[in-house]
GUTORNU-775488 format. One line per 2 residues: their letters; for each residue z, y, x of N, C-alpha, C. Coordinates in pm, whole numbers, plus 32768, in hexadecimal, padded with zeros to 4 digits. Layout:
<recs>
A = Z:Y:X:Z:Y:X:Z:Y:X  ...
</recs>
This chain:
<recs>
MS = 7CDD:7E40:7B58:7D56:7E23:7BA3:7D77:7E9B:7BFA  7DF0:7EC4:7BF7:7E18:7F39:7C44:7E3F:7F11:7CD2
DR = 7E3B:7F73:7D2A:7E5F:7F5B:7DB4:7EF6:7F56:7DC4  7F21:7F06:7E24:7FAD:7EFC:7E48:7FB9:7F08:7EDE
CQ = 8024:7F47:7F09:803F:7F53:7F98:8071:7ECC:7FCA  8035:7E9A:8037:805E:7E19:806B:80E5:7E1F:80B2
LT = 810E:7E94:80DE:818C:7E9E:8127:8203:7EB5:80CA  81F5:7F0D:8069:8267:7F2D:8012:825B:7EEE:7F89
GA = 81E3:7EC2:7F63:81CF:7E89:7EDE:81C5:7EF1:7E71  81B7:7F71:7E97:81B0:7FDC:7E34:812F:7FD0:7DE4
GP = 813C:7FD8:7D62:80CA:7FCF:7D09:80C0:804A:7CB2  806E:8043:7C4C:805D:80B7:7BF4:80DA:80D2:7BA1
GD = 80EF:8150:7B84:815C:8179:7B2E:8125:81B4:7AAE  8177:81BF:7A4A:8148:81F9:79CD:81A4:826A:79A4
GH = 8173:82BB:794C:81C1:832D:791E:8174:8377:78B4  8194:83F5:78A4:8153:8447:7840:8126:84CA:787D
SV = 80AF:84F4:7857:8081:857A:7876:80AC:85D1:7801  80F3:863B:781C:8126:8690:77B2:80DA:8713:77B3
SH = 8098:8732:7743:8047:87AA:773A:809E:8825:771B  805C:8896:7711:80A3:8913:76F3:80E6:890C:7669
SH = 80A5:88C5:760A:80DE:88B7:7585:8145:8845:757F  8162:880B:75F1:81C5:87A1:7601:819B:871E:75BF
VG = 8119:8706:75B6:80E5:8688:7586:80D8:862C:75FE  8117:85B8:75F8:8114:855B:7669:80A9:84F2:7657
TS = 8054:84E2:76B9:7FF1:8478:76B8:800E:841E:7730  7FF0:839F:7720:800C:833E:778A:7FB5:8359:7803
RR = 7FEF:8344:7878:7FA4:8350:78F3:7FCD:82E0:7950  7F79:82C7:79B0:7F94:825E:7A11:7F86:829A:7A9C
GE = 7FEB:828A:7AEC:7FEA:82C1:7B74:7FCD:8254:7BD9  7F58:825A:7C14:7F31:81F5:7C77:7F65:821C:7D01
PD = 7F95:81BB:7D4F:7FBE:81DB:7DD8:7F43:81F5:7E2E  7F54:8245:7E96:7EE6:8266:7EEF:7EDB:81F9:7F59
VQ = 7E98:818B:7F35:7E8C:8118:7F8E:7E0C:8127:7FE0  7E1C:8120:8064:7DAB:8128:80C0:7DA0:80A3:8109
RH = 7D25:807A:8123:7D0E:7FFF:816E:7CEB:8022:81FD  7D37:7FED:825B:7D24:8007:82E8:7D17:7F84:8333
RH = 7CC6:7F86:839D:7CB8:7F11:83F2:7CFF:7F2D:8475  7D4F:7ECE:84A0:7D9A:7ED9:851C:7D7B:7E60:8573
VV = 7D78:7E74:85F4:7D67:7E06:8652:7DEF:7DC6:866B  7DF8:7D43:8652:7E75:7CFA:8665:7E67:7CA2:86E1
PG = 7EA9:7CC8:874F:7E9A:7C78:87CA:7ED0:7BEA:87BB  7F37:7BD7:876D:7F71:7B51:875D:7F14:7AF1:8715
LG = 7EC3:7B25:86BA:7E65:7AD0:8671:7DDD:7ACA:86B4  7DC2:7B2B:870C:7D40:7B2E:874F:7CD0:7B5B:86F4
RT = 7CEE:7BAA:8690:7C87:7BDB:8632:7CB9:7C5A:85F1  7C66:7C92:859B:7C91:7D06:854F:7CC9:7CD7:84C9
AG = 7D20:7D27:8491:7D5D:7D07:8410:7D55:7D82:83B7  7D33:7D6D:833B:7D2F:7DDA:82DA:7DB3:7DE5:8291
VA = 7DE5:7E5D:8285:7E64:7E76:8241:7E4B:7EDE:81D5  7E73:7EBF:815A:7E6D:7F1E:80EC:7EF8:7F5B:80DC
AE = 7F05:7FDA:8102:7F88:8019:8102:7F7F:80A7:80CC  7FEF:80D5:8094:7FF7:8161:8069:7FF4:81BB:80E4
CP = 7FD5:8239:80CE:7FCC:8297:813E:804E:82A1:818F  80C6:82A6:8152:813F:82A8:81A5:8150:8226:81F5
CV = 811F:81B8:81C1:812E:8138:8206:80CE:812C:827C  805D:8171:8276:8000:8170:82E7:8045:81AC:8360
KR = 8092:8216:8349:80DD:8254:83B5:8147:81F2:83EB  8183:81A4:8393:81E6:8141:83BC:81A7:80D3:8410
VD = 812C:80A9:83ED:80E6:8044:843B:80C7:807B:84C6  809D:80F9:84CE:8081:8135:8550:80FF:8140:85A4
RN = 8170:815D:8565:81EE:8170:85AE:822A:80EA:85DB  8230:8087:8582:8273:8008:859F:8216:7FA0:85DD
GI = 8195:7FB0:85CA:8135:7F51:8601:8102:7EF1:8596  808A:7EC1:85AB:804B:7E68:854A:808C:7DDD:854B
EA = 80C7:7DB5:85BC:810A:7D32:85C2:8180:7D2D:8562  81D2:7D96:8561:8246:7D9A:8506:8219:7DA5:8475
AG = 81B1:7DF2:845D:817D:7DFF:83D4:8141:7D7C:83A4  80FB:7D36:83FE:80C2:7CB4:83DA:812D:7C4D:83BB
AR = 8199:7C50:8405:8207:7BF2:83E9:8244:7C0E:8361  8250:7C8F:833E:8288:7CB4:82BC:822C:7C8A:824A
IR = 81AA:7C9A:825E:8148:7C73:81F8:814A:7BDC:81E5  814C:7B91:8254:8150:7AFF:824A:81D1:7ACE:820B
AC = 8240:7B15:821E:82BE:7AEE:81E0:82B9:7AFC:814A  8266:7B57:8118:8255:7B68:8086:81F7:7B01:804C
GE = 81B7:7AB0:809F:815F:7A47:806D:80CD:7A6F:8067  80A9:7AE3:809B:801D:7B0D:809C:7FE2:7AF0:8124
RI = 7F5E:7AEC:8129:7F1E:7AD8:81AA:7EDB:7B59:81D5  7ED4:7B6C:8257:7E92:7BE4:828C:7E14:7BBB:82D4
</recs>
C-alpha cells in the first residue's frame, strides 16, 4: 500500500522513464510522505500526521488545529 498525504490526498503517480534510445519503461513516482507528531492542545494529546514535505510547512504555518479539522473533514482520524 502506498503512502498518501492526509492533508491533500496526494498519492503515487505513474509515468515512463525514457532512456537515451527512447525506450519507455513504466515507473511509479511516490510522494515524499513524512510522519510527524504534533502536540494538539485542544485534544490534550499528540497527533501523528502523514503529510508531504510541502504540507509539513503548511501545518507549521496554519497550525495543527486547522490541519486536524481538515483531516477530520475528509473522514480520517488523527
